[in-house]
N, C-alpha and C positions, 0 to 999 in steps of 0.2 A: 199813529195809534189804532187805525183801522184793518194796514196791513198787519202786525200783529199778531190780530189776532186772528184771522187769514191763516198765516202762520199753524197757527198754535191751532186754529182746527181743524186744518189739513195735517199736522201729525198725528193729532187728537186719528183722525179719521187715517190714518195709513193703517199705527198700531195695530185698533181698532180689527181692520180688515184683515193685519196680518196674523192678529191672535186669531182671530176665525178662522180664517184658510187653516192656522197652523192647527189648533185643538175641536175645531167642531167640522170642518166640510168633508166631502169625501176625499178631497185630496190630503197626499201625503199620510194616509193609510201601510200599514202593515201586508203585507202582498206574500212573502212567505218569509221564516223561521229556519235556517240555518246551522246546524251545529258540528262544527271542527271538531277531531281531538278525542270525539266517544264513539265509542259505536253501544256505552250504555241508555237508556230511556230513560228522560229525563221528565222531568213533572213540565211540563209546557205554563212557564208562568210568562210569556209573552207568544200572543195571537195573532193568524191573521182578519187583518180589520180596525186592531184600534190599532189606536190615534200616534202615531211616530213621535208628535212634542209631548207624551202623556209619557212614555217609555223613559221611568229614571234608571240607565244601566248602574248604578252604583246600588242601590233597591236590589237591582236584578241579581247581580255579582253577589250582593252579601245571604242571598240568601242560598243560589250553590256554593256556596260557600260555605255551608252551613255542612254541605253532604260532605263527610268525613278523608273519604280520597281523592277527593278536589285538593290541589294545591292552589289551584287561580284561575284567577276567568277576565274575559275580556267579551265586553257587548260595544258594537259598534252597529247603527244604526245609518241604511244607504238612503238616497233622499231621495234621489234620482229615482231608483226600479221599487223601493218601498220594502228590499230585503232587508229583515236584521238576522247579523251574524252571532252567534256566541260561540267562544271558541275556550274551550276546556282545556286546561292542565291539568293531568294525573297527578297525584304521586307515584313515585315507582318502588317498591319496592325492595330493600334490597337486603330482608333473614322475615322467620318468624318467629315469632314472643307470642308464648302462651294464646296461641293457636288466635293470633294478628296479624297480621302485617308491618314493617314496620320502612320508614324511609330514611335516606341521609341526615334527615333532619333531628327521627327521634323521635316523631311523628306515628303514636298507632291507630293503624284502619284496619276495615277489614280487608278480609285478600280477597283478591280481584277473583274475576269468573275464570279470566280467562289461567288461573292458576300458577303458580311458584316453582316451574322446574328448575332445577337449580341450583333456589335459591337452602341455607343452609338454617334448622334449625336454631336458636339459641334456644340454651337454657340457663337461667341467670336470679339473680334477685331481685332485678327491678331495668325497670325499660333505657336508665340510664349506662346503666352494667351492659345490656342486650345492643344501646348502641354501636358500645368502644368494643362490642366483641364482634359486632360486626363488623366494624374496619379496618378488625384484625385477619377478620377472612378475607375481604379485598385487597388487604394489603399483601396474602400468599403467593407462593406462583402457583399460577394457572393449572400446574401436573397436579399440585394437591390440594387447590382451593374444588375441583372439579369433580372432587372423590369423596369430599366430604358431606356428609349426612348431618350431621349432629356437632354444635360450637357448648362447650359448657365449661363454666365459666365456677371460677372455683378462689379464696381465697388467693388476696396477693396478686388477682391480673394475672393467675394460673391458668390455663386455659388445657382443654384436654375435648380432643376432636373425637368423634367414634366414624371409620374411615371403609371405604367398600374398598372390604379385595378378595376379590374374583368373587368365590362362592361367599365368603364368609361377611365377616365384621371385623373390625382390628381396632382398641384405643390405641391412641399414641401421644401420650403424656406430651406437650409441645413444652410449659413452658409460658413464662413469659414471654411476648410480641417482642424479642430480637434476634438476632442472628437467624431470621426465618430463611436465610437462602443456603447458607449455610445445614439448618436442622432440613430442610428438603431432599439437602443433598444426599446428608445421610440419611436418613428416612428410603431414599429411590436404591442406596447402597444394602444399606440392612431387606433389604424383604426382595432383591433381587438375588441373593446365598440361598440355594438349597438347603441348607440346613436349616431353614428358621420357614417353611413352610410352614410347619407348624403352629409358629407362635400366635400370641394372643394379644399381646401389650408391648410396646416401645415406647421407652422414656428418654425421650429430647431434649431436657432438661439438662444436664452440661452436654451438648453438643460434640466432644470432644471426648465422652468416654458414652457411651448411649449404653442402654440397658436391655434387655428382651428377654419374656417371659411367654 
């Protein structure tokens, strides 16, 4: 019986000592905080000098994920050197809709500071249609997508493109998202013809019988 009491006392003492070391002593404190995956200055939720054991990664993650442009966050604690590493995965914009960026999940967020060069502006009735339009845009042959400024959504999933054409803007009634490679070839053939140098509009809804105006 006496041995059992000794074991219980020893276990309690060890637990108390461990709790003190982890939660109250100067050991196992945060020595540095490192952010990865972003150059954006974030509000400090973890500061040097804090106890590592008192940092709850799930709480830190939940706070940073409130930022609209943040897709995911990972928090790791190094118990040897005291460094806390916060890895941020940013949302990647694929288009601009109503002066906000959207990603491949259809999430809308503020336009990043680094800009959105090369991304199309989507004009449509709602976010879901804008997401569909952005996926249509990425499916286009690169020689077409790289010159598109605006993608307009019309009734019946019909798309109209505003395309940079030299110093001018050309409106291309693309139609639905089908026969895209064929339409791209027809577009190139039409724009290479000298007699089409002054056109302002191309209708490719029927690529075998295109119309220029």
